[in-house]
N, C-alpha and C positions, 0 to 999 in steps of 0.2 A: 177099269182103272188104268190098265197099261196104255190104252189108246190115248188117254188124256194126261198121262204122266210126263214128267220131264224126260226128254229123249235125246239121243245122240246117234250119229251115224258111225258105224264101225266097219272095218274091212271084213270080208267074208271069212278070212282066217281068224279073226278075233271074235266072231259072232257065236261060236260054239259055247253053249252053256249060258248064253245071255237070254233075257226075256224079250221076245218080239213085241214091238209096238205097232206092227203092221199086220194086215190081213194079206196073205199071199196065196194066189191060186193060179196054177198052170191052166191055160185056156187054149184049146179044149182039154178037159171037159168043163173047167170052170168051178171045180169043187175045191174049196179052201184046204190047203195043206197046213197052213199056219194061221192061227187067229191071235189077235192081241192078247198077251198074257201067257202065251205058251213059250216053253223053253226051246231054243233052237238047238237041236241035237245034231250029231254028226250025220245020222241017217237022214234027217230032214234036209240038211244043207247039201249033202251029196245027191239026194234025190231031186232037189230043185235044180241043181247045176246040171245033172244028167238030162232033165227035161228041157232046160234052156238050150243045152248043147245039141239036142235032137231037133231043135227048131220050134219047140212049143213056146207060145207067147206067155210071158209071166205077167199076170194081171194084179193090179192093186198095190204092188210093192212100191215103196218110195223110189227105189232104184231098180227098175226092171232088168238091168244088166246083171244084177246079183253080185256086183263087185263090192257093194256095201249093203248093210242092213240097218234099219232104224230099230234101235233097242232102247229099253228103259235104262236111264242113268242109274248106276249103282249108288246106293247111299253110303 
C-alpha cells in the first residue's frame, strides 16, 4: 500500500518516524534495509548515511544521495 500511496519528498532530518515509500538497499550487499511501509527510525537513517559516507552505493532510493526520502503523505 505504501508504494502506491500518495507520497512526498522530505529532508533526511524530517524523515525520522515517517513511513517509507521506497525500497532502499546499500549495494553491496544489495539486501534491503528499508521496504515500503516501514517506519524510518533514527537507527535506519544513521546506518544508511554511514554506509553512503563509507562509499557504498545506495540502490533503489528515489534520492540516492539520501538528502531526501520519499515518504507516505500524512493524512
